[in-house]
N, C-alpha and C positions, 0 to 999 in steps of 0.2 A: 508799196505802190502797185505791185503786181496784183495783190489781193484786192485792192481798191478798184483796179481796172476791171478785174474779173467780176466783182460785185456790180459795178456800173453796167457792164455788158449784160449780166444776167437780168438786172432790173429793166434795162432797155428792151431786152428780148421779151420779158414778161409783159411789159406795157404794149409792145408791138403786137403780141399775140392777143392781148385783151382788146386792142383797137380793131384788129382784124376780125375777131369774133363778133364784136358789136356791129361792125360794118356788114358782116355776113348776115346777122339777124335783121339789120335794117333793110338790107336788100330783100330778105324774105318777106318782110311786111309791106313792101312797096306796092301800092295799088290795091291792097286788100282790106283797108279800113273803111269805115262808113264815109269819113271825110279824108280826102287825100292829105297826108302829112300830119293828121291829128289822130290820137288814140282816145276813143270815147269809152270811159269806164263808168259802170253803174254801181251804186251801193244802195243801202236801205234808206228809208225815209220815216223816222230818223235812223241814223247809224250810231251804234252804241260802243262805248269803251268796254273792253280794251281793243276792240277791232278798229274803231275810229275814235280819236280823241276829240271831245267837244263837238261832235257832229260836224266836223270840218275836214273832210277827206283831202281837200286841197292843201292842208297843212303838212301832209305826209306823216302825221303822228298817229300812232295806233298800229296794231299788227297788220291789218289788211291794207290800210292806207300806205304804210311803209313798203309792204310787199308789192303793192300795185306800182308804185314809182320805181322800185327796183326792177320789176319785170319790164316796165316801159323803157327804162334806160337800157336794159339789155337788148331790147328790140330796136334801139336807135332813136327813141323819142325823149327829148328833154322835158323837164317839168312844164315848160311853157306850151308844149304841144299835147298836153294831157287835158282832156275835157271831162268833167264829172256830170253825170245825170243821176236821177233818183228813180227807183222803182220799188214796188212792193215785192215781197218774196214770192207770193202766189202768182202775181202777174208775170214775173220773170221766167218761171218754170213751165209756162204754157207754150205750146208749139206756135210757130209763126215768126214773122219778121220782128226784129228787135231794133230798139233805138240806141243800142250800145254795141261796142266791139266785144267786150266781155264784162261780166257782172260778178262782184264779190260780195256775198252775203252769207257766208258759212254754209254754202250749198253742199250737202252730203252727196257724194257720187253714188247713184243707185242704178241698177239695170232698168227700172221702170222709168226713171227720168231720162235716161239715155235714149229712150225710144222717142222722146220729144225734142230734146236739146242735145248739144254737144258739151262735153266737159274737157278741161285740160287735164294734164297729169296733176296729181295731188300736190298742193302747196302746204298742207298741214294735216297731220294725223292726230286726232284729239283723244285725250283721256276723257272718260265720262265721270261725272261727279254727282254726289247726292246732295240736292238742295233740300233743306228742312228748316226747322225753327229751333231756337234754344229751348223752347218749352218741351218739344219732343225729346231732345237730348236729355233734359232734366228728368224726364220720365223713364230714362234708362236705356234708350236706344244707343248702341255703340257702333263704331266703324268696323263691323265684322259682317260677313255674309250671313252667318247664323242669326245675328240680331236683326238684320234687315229683312229677312224672310217674313217676319211677323208683322211688319208695319203696313199701313194702308197706303198704297202707291197710286199716283195719278200720272197720266201721260197724254200728250197730244197724239190723237189717233192718226194724224197725217205725217208723222215723222218716223225716223228709225228708232226712236226711244223704246217703243213697245217690244219689238223682237230682241233688242239688246238687253232690256230689263229681264225678260223671261230667260234669256241665255245666261246672263251674268249672275243674277240674284235668284231667280226661280221663286217668286213670292208665293206664300201660302194661299193668298186670295188674288183673284184677277184684278188688275189695275182698273181704276175708274178712268174712262176715256173722255177727252175734251176736244173741242174744235180747234183750239190753238194754244200756244204756250202762255198767252195772257190769261186764258181761263184756268190753266194749270196753276199758275202762280196765285191767282185769286182764290183757288180752292185750298192751297196751302195756307194762305192768309186767313181764310174762313174756318180752318180746322176740319175741312171735309176730308182731306188727305194728309198723311204725315210727311210724305217725301216724293220727289220726282228726280229723274235723271236728266241732266243737261251736260253739254260739253263744258269742260272745266272753266274756261274764261267767262262763258255766259252765266254759269252758276255763281261765280264770284261776283259778277255785276249784279245779278238779281238779289243775292243775299245782302249786298251792300246798299243797294239803291231802292229796289222795288218791294221787297218783302220785309215788313216790320219784324224785328227780332229774328231775321233770317240768318242762317249759317250754312256753310258747306261742311258737311260731316266728314267726308273723305272722298278719295278718288280711286277709280279702277284704272290701272295702267292701260295704255292703248293696246298692248299685246295680250291683255286678259281675254278679249273677245276674239272670236274666229274671224270676224269681219269688222275691224275697227273703223270708226267713222273717219272718212277722209274727205277733206274739202277740196273742191276744184273750181276753177273759173268757169262760169256758165256762158255758153255762146249759142247763137242760132245754129240749128242743125245744118251741117254741111259748110260751116264757116271756113273759108280757106286760110284764115288767120290761125287756126288751131295748131298747125305744125310749127309756126313761128313762136307761138306762146309756149308750146311744149319744149321747144329748144331753149327758150329763155329760162324756164323753170329748171330744166336739167342742168344748165350752166350754173344757175344760182345755188342749186342743191350741191353740185359737185365742188363748188368753190367754198362752201360753208357759209355763204352770205345769208341764205334763208334761215339757217340755224342761229346766226347772230341776231337777226331781226326777231326771231321767236324768243330768244333769251332776253332781249331788251324789253319787249312789250308784254310778254306773258310770264315773266319771272315771278310774279305774285303767286303763281300756282304751286311753287315749290314748297310753300308752307302748309299745304293741305295733306293730311295723312293718307297713306296707302291703305286701302281696305283689303284685309286678308280673309 
């Protein structure tokens, strides 16, 4: 009986602490959102799996959708107080007023972008993966750095993929550069290039849905690069909500909740071999 009483007291204390923390975060956000009492979150148009399931962020399914609702709850907003809007990637990273409180579209945190917008603390550190085709693999390309040095690479000139490619692989030939990732995947499909680097979940999606005969050859662990790709919530520069968002992410990280969401929605990645 004494043990049961102690456990009950411990549980009550834990719940009370959690409630106090949520209340504190809710107080932090008060009066700082675009619409009082509402948290407006933006995502892509469309938004792709595994980040958002079925292009329906309001379902809370998919890694970023689930993370968004976890952050919202930590800040004191229930699901009914969350409003979703859509933006393009390029539109969101431009300086100026925003129609959202924060935006989640796999935005890599970079010094250049931080001159125009604000980012939260990272909510995800991504492994980079090699997207290619089964035909390239059949020609003898293997998941080793030595093998990958000789392939023809392509990359979106506007992303962090180029410096990461040069650092991690050091290809023998300069990569062919394209205007966006759609052009990169089209180049793979057309046989103009052999491979490209994407964050692992995106590579899995592209191989399964957009690239005929596509495959993910392997992945580089996030710690392989000196500056691993880290995703942050994007906000208008000077947004007073940043401190509240950072506090929520810190709480979710410390509790292990973010790791649980990642394991649930990005667990497919575990089947991709590590590139040595």
